[in-house]
N, C-alpha and C positions, 0 to 999 in steps of 0.2 A: 517512441512514437510521437506524432503533434499530436495537438489539441483536437485537431480536424477529423485525424484518425481515432482517435478516443471518442469522442462525441457521435462518429459514425459505429464505432462501437458499442456506447450506450445506451444506440436507438436502435439495435439491432433485435429482435426477443430471443433470438435462435443464439444470442451469446451469450457465454459462460465467462463473467468478466469480474475479476476481483479488481480492487483499487483499491491502495494500500497509500495511506499519507502520513508520513513522515517525519510531519513538522510538527512545532512545540504546540500544544492545545488550545493557547489563544489564537496562534493563525491558523488553526483547526475549526474551530469557535468563528473566526470574522469571514469563514468564508471554502468551501471546498466541495470536490467533483461530489455530485448525485450520488449515494450508494456507500462512498470510499468509507474508509475502517480507519481510525486514531491509532498509528503506533509511535507515540512520540519516544523510541527506544532510544537512549546515548548512543552517540556516535563512537565512544570508544569498545562500548558491549558489540554493535555490530561488526565493527574491525578486527575483532578476536574471533579463531577462529574452534576455538573449541566452548564457544555461546552458541550452541546450535540453535536448528527450529523449535525443538522440542524443549528446551529451557525458553526457549523467548514466550512462548505459547503459554510457558507457566506462571510467566511474571503481567500478562493481560488479566485487563478485566474479562469475567467467562462471557460477555457476548462477544467479544472481543475476538478472544482464543477459540471459540466455535468454530465464527464467519473462520477464523484465518485458517484453521486446524483442517478446512474442506478447499486445502488449493488444489488437491488431484482432480477433485472434480470442475475444476475451472480449465478452461482453451486458453486463458490469459492471465495473467499476473500483472500488473500494472504498478508504477511502485513512483509514485509522487514526493516533490520534495518544495523548493518555494523559486528557485531558480537554474538548477542546471541545465549546461548544454551537453553535457556530455556525461557517459557514467563512465571516470576514470577511474583505475585502479588506488582503493585506500579512502575513495568516496562514502559514505552513507548509502547511497544507490548502488552501487558493487558490491559493499556488504552485505546490506539487506537477500542482493540476489546471488549474493554465494550461498546465504545461507538455506535454501532452497535448492538449489544443485547439490548442497552437499547432503540434503533432507534425502535426496533421489540415488544417491552414489551406492550402488550394491543392491537395488531393489528391482525385483524381477518384473516385469510390466513396465520397463518405464514411465515418466510419464509424456507425455506429448504436448503440453501444453507450453505458450510461449509466456517468460520473462520478459516484460518491457520497463521501460523509464518515460517519464513523460519529460519530452524535449521541450526545455523553459517553465518547467514546474506548473506551480499554479498562477507565478507572475502571468507567464502565457496565454493560460484560460483565461487570466481576467481580462488581456490585451485584444484578445481575438477574439471574446466573448462567445466561442461557439458550444463551449462546455455548460451543462445545465450544473449549477452552481448552488449548493445548500449553505443554510448560515444556522450557527448556536450547535451545540453540544452533541455527539451521541446519544439517545434515549437514556445508554445507560450509565453514564455520565452525568447527565442532569438530574435522575433517581438518585445518584450516588451524593451529587450538589443539597437536594431535598432534605435527606436524611440526617447531614452535617450541619 
């Protein structure tokens, strides 16, 4: 998906869109697609087939886990990294997408949504200036920082 396509979906009131940002927390805080969920999961875990979506949900902060667990209600799940131009086998994007594919195997009433990756990642968003960008950590991360 190109940044222009993401921007269109983000402004579509009928879209059921989930944006998952796989970059490190510092990169997420420095700017992310509006409404994105930060999922800074180590690439080694994303590449392991035994590391399922359910296991991923267990290691996320509660708010992120709650949001990601609603993926079946979405028409589109968009995976974002820093600058990938292709979702090649062995990449973190392919690893994340595979978690969703594995989660729906054997289910009745298969999910009809689509899994996308953002072509060019957040770098392309910054360059094209088409996607709404937010700055700072999500509310849950900020609350945790205030407590520590």
